C-alpha positions as CSV (number, residue, x, y, z in Angstrom):
1,M,-13.5,-22.0,15.5
2,K,-14.3,-25.7,15.0
3,Q,-13.2,-27.2,11.6
4,T,-16.2,-28.2,9.5
5,R,-14.3,-29.8,6.6
6,K,-12.9,-33.3,6.8
7,L,-10.7,-32.6,3.7
8,E,-9.5,-29.1,2.9
9,W,-9.1,-29.3,-0.9
10,P,-7.8,-25.7,-1.4
11,T,-4.9,-26.5,0.8
12,L,-4.1,-29.7,-0.9
13,V,-4.3,-28.0,-4.3
14,M,-1.9,-25.3,-3.0
15,L,0.5,-28.0,-1.8
16,G,0.4,-29.6,-5.2
17,T,1.0,-26.3,-6.9
18,C,3.9,-25.5,-4.6
19,Y,5.8,-28.7,-5.3
20,A,5.0,-28.5,-9.0
21,L,6.4,-24.9,-9.1
22,W,9.4,-26.1,-7.2
23,F,10.2,-28.9,-9.6
24,L,9.6,-26.5,-12.6
25,G,12.0,-24.0,-11.1
26,L,14.7,-26.7,-10.7
27,S,14.1,-28.1,-14.2
28,L,14.8,-24.7,-15.8
29,W,18.3,-24.3,-14.5
30,G,20.0,-25.6,-17.6
31,G,18.4,-23.1,-20.0
32,H,17.1,-20.3,-17.9
33,P,19.1,-20.0,-14.7
34,V,17.7,-16.6,-13.5
35,L,14.1,-17.7,-14.0
36,A,15.0,-21.0,-12.3
37,V,16.2,-19.3,-9.2
38,A,13.2,-16.9,-9.2
39,L,10.6,-19.6,-9.6
40,T,12.3,-21.8,-7.0
41,G,12.4,-18.9,-4.6
42,V,8.7,-18.2,-5.0
43,A,8.0,-21.9,-4.4
44,I,10.0,-21.8,-1.2
45,T,8.1,-18.8,0.0
46,L,4.8,-20.6,-0.6
47,H,6.1,-23.7,1.1
48,S,6.9,-21.6,4.2
49,S,3.3,-20.3,4.1
50,L,2.1,-23.9,3.9
51,Q,4.2,-24.9,6.9
52,H,2.5,-22.1,8.8
53,E,-0.9,-23.5,7.7
54,V,0.2,-27.0,8.8
55,L,1.4,-26.1,12.2
56,H,-2.1,-24.7,12.8
57,G,-3.7,-28.1,12.1
58,H,-4.4,-28.2,8.3
59,P,-5.4,-29.8,6.0
60,F,-6.1,-33.0,7.9
61,R,-7.2,-33.7,11.4
62,T,-4.2,-36.0,11.9
63,Q,-1.2,-33.7,12.6
64,W,1.6,-36.2,11.8
65,L,0.1,-36.5,8.3
66,N,-0.1,-32.8,7.9
67,E,3.6,-32.4,8.9
68,A,4.7,-35.2,6.5
69,L,3.3,-33.1,3.7
70,V,5.8,-30.3,4.4
71,F,8.7,-32.5,5.7
72,P,11.2,-31.6,2.8
73,A,13.1,-28.6,4.2
74,L,12.8,-26.5,1.0
75,S,13.8,-23.3,2.9
76,V,17.0,-25.1,4.3
77,F,17.8,-22.6,7.0
78,I,15.0,-22.9,9.6
79,S,13.8,-26.1,11.3
80,Y,10.0,-26.7,10.9
81,V,9.8,-27.9,14.5
82,R,11.5,-24.8,15.8
83,F,9.3,-22.6,13.6
84,K,6.2,-24.4,15.0
85,D,7.3,-24.1,18.7
86,T,8.3,-20.4,18.4
87,H,5.2,-19.5,16.3
88,L,2.8,-21.0,18.7
89,Q,4.5,-19.1,21.5
90,H,4.1,-16.0,19.4
91,H,0.3,-16.6,19.4
92,I,0.2,-15.7,23.1
93,D,-1.2,-12.2,22.2
94,P,-0.5,-10.4,25.4
95,N,3.2,-10.9,24.7
96,L,3.1,-9.6,21.1
97,T,6.2,-7.5,20.3
98,D,7.8,-8.3,23.6
99,P,11.6,-8.4,23.0
100,Y,11.9,-11.4,25.2
101,D,8.6,-13.3,25.3
102,D,7.6,-12.9,21.6
103,P,10.1,-15.0,19.6
104,E,9.0,-13.1,16.4
105,S,9.5,-9.6,17.8
106,S,11.8,-7.3,15.8
107,Y,12.1,-4.9,18.7
108,I,15.0,-4.7,21.1
109,D,15.0,-3.8,24.8
110,P,16.1,-0.1,24.9
111,A,18.6,-0.9,27.7
112,V,20.2,-3.6,25.5
113,W,20.1,-1.2,22.5
114,A,22.0,1.5,24.3
115,Q,24.8,-0.9,25.0
116,M,25.1,-2.3,21.4
117,P,28.1,-1.3,19.3
118,R,27.3,1.4,16.7
119,G,28.0,-1.0,13.8
120,L,25.5,-3.4,15.1
121,Q,23.0,-0.6,15.6
122,W,23.5,0.4,12.0
123,L,22.8,-3.1,10.8
124,W,19.5,-3.3,12.8
125,R,18.5,0.2,11.6
126,A,19.1,-0.9,8.0
127,N,17.1,-4.1,8.7
128,N,14.2,-1.9,9.9
129,T,13.3,-0.6,6.4
130,L,11.4,-2.8,4.0
131,A,14.4,-2.9,1.6
132,G,16.7,-3.7,4.4
133,R,14.4,-6.4,5.8
134,M,14.4,-8.1,2.4
135,L,18.1,-7.8,1.7
136,L,19.5,-8.3,5.2
137,G,16.6,-9.7,7.1
138,P,17.0,-13.4,6.2
139,L,20.7,-13.3,7.3
140,V,20.1,-11.3,10.4
141,W,17.2,-13.4,11.6
142,T,18.7,-16.7,10.7
143,V,22.0,-16.0,12.4
144,S,20.3,-14.6,15.5
145,F,18.0,-17.6,15.7
146,L,20.7,-20.2,15.2
147,V,23.1,-18.6,17.7
148,Q,20.5,-18.9,20.4
149,D,19.6,-22.4,19.5
150,F,23.2,-23.5,19.3
151,G,23.7,-22.7,23.0
152,R,20.6,-24.7,23.9
153,L,21.8,-27.6,21.8
154,L,25.1,-27.5,23.7
155,R,23.1,-27.8,26.9
156,G,21.5,-30.9,25.6
157,E,17.9,-29.9,25.2
158,A,16.0,-32.9,23.9
159,R,13.4,-30.9,22.0
160,L,16.1,-29.1,20.0
161,R,17.9,-32.4,19.2
162,L,14.7,-33.7,17.8
163,A,14.0,-30.5,15.9
164,Y,17.4,-30.4,14.2
165,G,17.6,-34.1,13.6
166,L,14.3,-34.0,11.7
167,H,15.5,-30.8,10.0
168,A,18.7,-32.5,8.8
169,G,16.6,-35.3,7.3
170,G,14.4,-32.7,5.5
171,V,17.5,-30.8,4.2
172,V,19.1,-34.0,2.9
173,L,15.8,-35.0,1.1
174,A,15.4,-31.5,-0.5
175,L,19.0,-31.1,-1.6
176,S,19.1,-34.7,-3.0
177,V,16.3,-33.7,-5.3
178,V,18.0,-30.4,-6.1
179,I,21.3,-32.1,-7.1
180,W,19.5,-34.8,-9.0
181,M,17.6,-32.1,-11.0
182,G,20.9,-30.5,-11.9
183,M,20.7,-27.2,-10.0
184,P,24.0,-26.3,-8.1
185,V,23.6,-26.1,-4.3
186,W,24.9,-22.5,-4.4
187,A,22.2,-21.5,-6.8
188,Y,19.6,-23.3,-4.6
189,L,20.8,-21.4,-1.6
190,M,20.3,-18.2,-3.5
191,A,16.7,-19.3,-4.2
192,A,16.2,-20.1,-0.5
193,Y,17.5,-16.7,0.4
194,L,15.1,-15.1,-2.1
195,G,12.2,-17.2,-0.7
196,S,13.0,-15.9,2.8
197,A,13.3,-12.3,1.5
198,L,9.8,-12.5,-0.1
199,L,8.4,-13.7,3.2
200,K,9.8,-10.7,4.9
201,I,7.4,-8.5,3.0
202,R,4.6,-10.1,5.0
203,T,6.3,-10.1,8.4
204,F,7.7,-6.6,8.1
205,L,4.9,-4.7,9.7
206,E,2.3,-7.3,10.7
207,H,2.8,-6.3,14.3
208,R,3.5,-3.0,16.0
209,A,4.2,-1.7,19.5
210,H,1.0,-0.6,21.2
211,D,-0.2,-0.5,24.8
212,M,-3.2,-2.6,23.9
213,A,-2.5,-6.2,22.7
214,R,-5.5,-6.3,20.4
215,A,-4.1,-3.3,18.5
216,R,-0.7,-4.8,17.7
217,T,-1.7,-6.9,14.7
218,A,-2.2,-5.5,11.2
219,I,-4.5,-5.9,8.3
220,V,-3.3,-5.5,4.7
221,E,-6.4,-5.5,2.4
222,D,-4.4,-7.0,-0.5
223,R,-6.1,-9.6,-2.7
224,G,-3.3,-10.0,-5.3
225,L,-0.5,-12.4,-5.9
226,L,1.3,-11.7,-2.7
227,S,-1.8,-12.4,-0.7
228,Y,-1.9,-15.9,-2.3
229,L,1.8,-16.4,-1.8
230,F,1.3,-15.6,1.9
231,L,-1.9,-17.7,2.1
232,N,-3.9,-14.6,3.1
233,N,-2.0,-14.0,6.3
234,N,-2.0,-10.4,5.4
235,Y,-5.5,-10.6,7.1
236,H,-3.4,-11.1,10.2
237,V,-5.7,-9.8,12.9
238,V,-8.3,-12.3,11.7
239,H,-5.7,-15.1,11.9
240,H,-4.8,-14.1,15.5
241,C,-8.4,-13.9,16.5
242,M,-9.2,-17.3,14.9
243,P,-5.9,-19.2,14.4
244,A,-7.7,-22.5,13.5
245,V,-9.5,-21.0,10.5
246,P,-8.0,-22.2,7.2
247,W,-6.3,-19.7,5.0
248,Y,-9.0,-19.5,2.3
249,D,-11.6,-18.4,4.8
250,L,-9.7,-15.4,6.2
251,P,-10.7,-12.8,3.5
252,R,-14.4,-13.8,3.7
253,L,-14.4,-13.4,7.5
254,Y,-12.6,-10.1,7.3
255,F,-14.7,-8.5,4.5
256,A,-17.9,-9.6,6.3
257,R,-17.0,-7.3,9.2
258,P,-14.1,-5.0,8.2
259,E,-15.3,-2.2,10.6
260,H,-15.2,-4.7,13.5
261,F,-11.6,-5.7,12.9
262,S,-10.6,-2.1,12.2
263,R,-12.0,-1.1,15.6
264,R,-10.3,-4.0,17.2
265,N,-6.8,-3.2,16.0
266,E,-7.3,0.6,16.3
267,A,-7.2,1.1,12.5
268,Y,-3.9,-0.6,11.9
269,V,-5.0,-1.2,8.3
270,Y,-3.2,-0.9,5.0
271,R,-4.9,-1.0,1.6
272,S,-2.3,-3.0,-0.3
273,Y,1.3,-4.1,-0.3
274,G,1.9,-1.4,-2.9
275,Q,1.1,1.2,-0.2
276,I,3.6,-0.5,2.1
277,F,6.3,-0.4,-0.5
278,R,5.7,3.3,-1.2
279,Q,5.8,4.2,2.5
280,Y,8.5,2.0,3.9
281,L,10.8,0.8,1.2
282,F,13.6,3.0,2.5
283,R,12.0,4.3,5.7
284,A,11.6,2.7,9.0
285,K,8.0,2.3,10.4
286,E,9.2,2.4,14.0
287,P,12.5,2.5,15.9
288,V,14.4,-0.7,16.7
289,P,14.3,-0.2,20.5
290,H,10.8,-0.9,21.7
291,P,9.2,2.5,21.8
292,I,6.9,1.8,24.8
293,W,9.0,-0.7,26.6
294,P,8.2,-0.5,30.4
295,V,11.0,1.2,32.3
296,N,10.8,-1.3,35.1
297,K,11.7,-4.2,32.8
298,R,15.4,-5.0,32.4
299,A,17.6,-7.3,30.5
300,D,18.9,-10.4,32.3
C-alpha cells in the first residue's frame, strides 16, 4: 500500500511518549526503584515496537532519518540492524515457521530435536508456554541469536561488523544516559529483560505451523494497553498482508473486513490477550519440534 501521509504524527507522538516514559522511569530510581524498573521496561518494549515500525519505513520517507530516531539501543541485547535484516527475511511468508529459513521461528527440526540432550529439551519445552516464554524466552532467544552471529563475525562478514559497530554506539549512548540519571547498570539490565519479556507476549503465538502459508499468522482482537504497547501488531495477519501500512491504520483495516481476514488465516483468531493468558500461561500451544515438518527435509 502506498503511503499517503508525508508526516505520520501518531508515530512521532508515540516516539516522544516512549522517550518521555524512559526518562521518567530512570528518574524514579532514587525514590521508587521497583516502579523505575517497571516503567523503564515498558518504555523499552515500546521502543522495540517503534524499531519494528521504523524498519518498515515509518514515520518519514527518508530511512536514515527514521533509523536515527531509534538509534539509542534501549533494549541493549539485540542490534537494530540485525533485527531489521532478520525481520525482513521473516516477511517472506512462504517460509513462515520454517526452522531454517524463518529467523523468527520457534520450531525446531524434528531430526535435530531427537538428538538434543534431555536438559536442553526441557528448557525448550518450558520456553514453549507463555510463562516460560516470558521468564526464559529473552535469555534463550538472545543467547541462540548471539551464538550464531558470533560465528559469522569470526568469519568476517561485513554486514555483521556494521551491525554490531552501530549497536555498540547505541548501547554506549543509552547506558551513558542511564548512568547520568543515576540508575545502576544492573537495574537497567533488569528493565531491559522485562522489556523483552513483555514483547514475548506478542510474539508467543503470532505464527503457527500450518500447511498453508496464509493461515500461519494470527489475529488478536485486543484494543487495550498491550495493543498500544505492541503498536497494534496483534493484528498481525493485516501487517503481513500490508507491511507498509502504519501501525495506527491496522485496526481500522481489520475491523472493516474481519470475516475476510478470518477466512484468510483459517480462523486463527483470539479475542484478547486475556484469552491467551488463560489458555497458555502454563500450557504449550504446539510442540517444539515442527509438527508438520516435511520428512524429506534434513538438518545440514
